TORPA-4810 file (N, C-alpha, C, O; in nm, 3 decimals):
<nodes>
NODE_1_7.542_-2.905_-4.378_7.446_-2.827_-4.332_7.467_-2.723_-4.237_7.542_-2.727_-4.139_M
NODE_2_7.389_-2.621_-4.278_7.401_-2.533_-4.178_7.314_-2.504_-4.087_7.333_-2.393_-4.037_E
NODE_3_7.238_-2.554_-4.051_7.086_-2.548_-3.996_7.147_-2.553_-3.900_7.167_-2.673_-3.880_K
NODE_4_7.211_-2.472_-3.793_7.203_-2.504_-3.604_7.111_-2.441_-3.576_7.040_-2.540_-3.592_W
NODE_5_7.034_-2.360_-3.544_6.904_-2.321_-3.528_6.771_-2.444_-3.525_6.696_-2.491_-3.440_T
NODE_6_6.794_-2.459_-3.666_6.677_-2.581_-3.686_6.708_-2.691_-3.568_6.661_-2.735_-3.463_E
NODE_7_6.821_-2.704_-3.661_6.863_-2.863_-3.552_6.827_-2.807_-3.396_6.735_-2.869_-3.342_L
NODE_8_6.890_-2.693_-3.312_6.841_-2.704_-3.177_6.697_-2.745_-3.146_6.658_-2.825_-3.062_R
NODE_9_6.630_-2.674_-3.233_6.456_-2.673_-3.230_6.444_-2.871_-3.261_6.421_-2.953_-3.172_T
NODE_10_6.461_-2.891_-3.362_6.438_-3.025_-3.329_6.455_-3.074_-3.199_6.364_-3.092_-3.118_A
NODE_11_6.598_-3.099_-3.179_6.608_-3.101_-3.074_6.539_-3.079_-2.934_6.563_-3.161_-2.845_Y
NODE_12_6.481_-3.004_-2.918_6.417_-2.920_-2.828_6.289_-2.996_-2.835_6.263_-3.049_-2.727_Q
NODE_13_6.173_-3.025_-2.959_6.082_-3.077_-2.973_6.166_-3.206_-2.934_6.133_-3.258_-2.827_V
NODE_14_6.283_-3.272_-3.014_6.255_-3.445_-2.961_6.253_-3.465_-2.817_6.182_-3.557_-2.777_A
NODE_15_6.305_-3.411_-2.750_6.342_-3.387_-2.590_6.176_-3.367_-2.536_6.119_-3.439_-2.453_K
NODE_16_6.138_-3.287_-2.583_6.031_-3.223_-2.470_5.850_-3.286_-2.531_5.745_-3.282_-2.466_Q
NODE_17_5.870_-3.336_-2.668_5.792_-3.439_-2.754_5.659_-3.354_-2.812_5.560_-3.404_-2.864_G
NODE_18_5.679_-3.243_-2.794_5.536_-3.123_-2.862_5.576_-2.989_-2.861_5.621_-2.927_-2.765_T
NODE_19_5.553_-2.937_-3.007_5.594_-2.803_-3.031_5.529_-2.721_-2.925_5.582_-2.610_-2.933_V
NODE_20_5.470_-2.721_-2.860_5.441_-2.562_-2.748_5.516_-2.589_-2.595_5.538_-2.503_-2.510_S
NODE_21_5.555_-2.766_-2.585_5.663_-2.734_-2.511_5.815_-2.723_-2.543_5.899_-2.709_-2.454_A
NODE_22_5.851_-2.732_-2.704_5.952_-2.674_-2.732_5.987_-2.529_-2.767_6.094_-2.470_-2.765_A
NODE_23_5.832_-2.481_-2.808_5.842_-2.329_-2.799_5.915_-2.263_-2.716_6.021_-2.204_-2.734_A
NODE_24_5.818_-2.282_-2.576_5.809_-2.260_-2.412_5.983_-2.187_-2.396_6.021_-2.071_-2.383_R
NODE_25_6.063_-2.329_-2.407_6.210_-2.354_-2.377_6.307_-2.280_-2.441_6.416_-2.239_-2.399_T
NODE_26_6.231_-2.261_-2.595_6.348_-2.190_-2.622_6.340_-2.064_-2.610_6.425_-1.982_-2.572_L
NODE_27_6.235_-2.052_-2.644_6.131_-1.867_-2.609_6.110_-1.818_-2.706_6.174_-1.716_-2.733_G
NODE_28_5.987_-1.883_-2.825_5.980_-1.883_-2.922_5.863_-1.895_-2.948_5.810_-1.946_-2.849_V
NODE_29_5.764_-1.870_-3.057_5.628_-1.906_-3.095_5.632_-2.050_-3.163_5.743_-2.087_-3.200_H
NODE_30_5.546_-2.120_-3.180_5.545_-2.263_-3.244_5.474_-2.268_-3.364_5.411_-2.364_-3.410_R
NODE_31_5.494_-2.131_-3.423_5.485_-2.134_-3.558_5.660_-2.100_-3.611_5.702_-2.135_-3.722_A
NODE_32_5.737_-2.033_-3.514_5.861_-2.018_-3.520_5.921_-2.162_-3.549_5.996_-2.169_-3.646_T
NODE_33_5.891_-2.303_-3.458_5.969_-2.354_-3.439_5.920_-2.471_-3.555_5.999_-2.551_-3.605_V
NODE_34_5.766_-2.463_-3.589_5.694_-2.551_-3.688_5.785_-2.495_-3.830_5.769_-2.552_-3.938_N
NODE_35_5.855_-2.407_-3.818_5.904_-2.311_-3.968_6.023_-2.349_-4.000_6.075_-2.339_-4.111_R
NODE_36_6.107_-2.432_-3.822_6.230_-2.460_-3.890_6.251_-2.621_-3.923_6.332_-2.671_-4.001_H
NODE_37_6.111_-2.714_-3.803_6.099_-2.854_-3.847_6.073_-2.861_-4.009_6.113_-2.971_-4.046_I
NODE_38_6.044_-2.818_-4.073_5.939_-2.755_-4.174_6.108_-2.769_-4.284_6.157_-2.854_-4.358_D
NODE_39_6.134_-2.666_-4.248_6.294_-2.653_-4.320_6.390_-2.772_-4.331_6.438_-2.828_-4.429_A
NODE_40_6.408_-2.801_-4.147_6.508_-2.958_-4.184_6.423_-3.075_-4.296_6.483_-3.122_-4.392_L
NODE_41_6.316_-3.101_-4.274_6.245_-3.200_-4.369_6.263_-3.149_-4.498_6.292_-3.239_-4.578_E
NODE_42_6.256_-3.042_-4.544_6.247_-3.006_-4.672_6.367_-3.036_-4.746_6.369_-3.066_-4.865_N
NODE_43_6.503_-3.021_-4.640_6.611_-3.036_-4.648_6.666_-3.191_-4.724_6.710_-3.249_-4.824_E
NODE_44_6.614_-3.199_-4.558_6.658_-3.407_-4.598_6.569_-3.474_-4.656_6.563_-3.597_-4.647_L
NODE_45_6.455_-3.376_-4.749_6.348_-3.414_-4.823_6.283_-3.612_-4.727_6.230_-3.721_-4.748_G
NODE_46_6.321_-3.561_-4.669_6.186_-3.677_-4.572_6.178_-3.640_-4.433_6.281_-3.606_-4.373_A
NODE_47_6.013_-3.645_-4.348_6.049_-3.651_-4.205_6.134_-3.731_-4.108_6.170_-3.849_-4.113_P
NODE_48_6.163_-3.615_-3.999_6.279_-3.662_-3.958_6.137_-3.655_-3.739_6.175_-3.702_-3.632_I
NODE_49_5.996_-3.582_-3.767_5.898_-3.695_-3.703_5.784_-3.764_-3.730_5.703_-3.761_-3.823_F
NODE_50_5.797_-3.835_-3.618_5.600_-3.863_-3.693_5.499_-3.790_-3.560_5.518_-3.813_-3.440_I
NODE_51_5.399_-3.704_-3.613_5.269_-3.627_-3.581_5.195_-3.672_-3.493_5.202_-3.783_-3.546_R
NODE_52_5.121_-3.692_-3.397_5.030_-3.748_-3.409_4.970_-3.649_-3.270_5.048_-3.595_-3.192_S
NODE_53_4.834_-3.639_-3.259_4.770_-3.526_-3.136_4.788_-3.532_-2.991_4.717_-3.477_-2.907_P
NODE_54_4.939_-3.639_-2.963_4.960_-3.669_-2.846_5.130_-3.594_-2.828_5.189_-3.584_-2.721_K
NODE_55_5.174_-3.553_-2.945_5.247_-3.519_-2.933_5.384_-3.499_-3.081_5.342_-3.447_-3.184_G
NODE_56_5.535_-3.544_-3.075_5.616_-3.629_-3.163_5.683_-3.726_-3.158_5.700_-3.783_-3.050_Y
NODE_57_5.739_-3.770_-3.272_5.866_-3.887_-3.181_5.883_-3.882_-3.332_5.826_-3.852_-3.438_A
NODE_58_6.052_-3.952_-3.253_6.080_-3.957_-3.441_6.134_-4.032_-3.488_6.186_-4.134_-3.444_L
NODE_59_6.127_-3.983_-3.599_6.124_-4.158_-3.731_6.297_-4.169_-3.716_6.388_-4.089_-3.694_T
NODE_60_6.284_-4.304_-3.739_6.423_-4.298_-3.822_6.517_-4.234_-3.851_6.604_-4.235_-3.763_E
NODE_61_6.545_-4.163_-3.961_6.594_-4.006_-4.021_6.545_-3.971_-3.832_6.623_-4.049_-3.778_L
NODE_62_6.473_-3.910_-3.726_6.463_-3.788_-3.735_6.562_-3.903_-3.595_6.647_-3.819_-3.562_G
NODE_63_6.591_-4.015_-3.517_6.689_-4.025_-3.417_6.842_-4.052_-3.496_6.946_-4.071_-3.434_E
NODE_64_6.832_-4.050_-3.634_7.030_-4.027_-3.714_7.042_-3.923_-3.704_7.158_-3.896_-3.675_E
NODE_65_6.966_-3.821_-3.713_7.049_-3.665_-3.750_7.054_-3.642_-3.597_7.148_-3.576_-3.553_L
NODE_66_6.983_-3.680_-3.529_6.992_-3.633_-3.416_7.118_-3.711_-3.273_7.120_-3.686_-3.152_L
NODE_67_7.185_-3.783_-3.333_7.279_-3.823_-3.261_7.370_-3.789_-3.229_7.439_-3.857_-3.155_K
</nodes>
């Protein structure tokens, strides 16, 4: 997998807990963060985050991916 930008984005979402905070840290728009996460999840065929109104939490697959 050569998705380094998407992996970096996923790391920031995991670290920051929200798409908005990750977008600010990375200097990109929230839509870009969402596209990167969607691209990773599509390639893996499973979600890497559990989405809630309070933020994002890693799934078991997400935890393994970001190790």
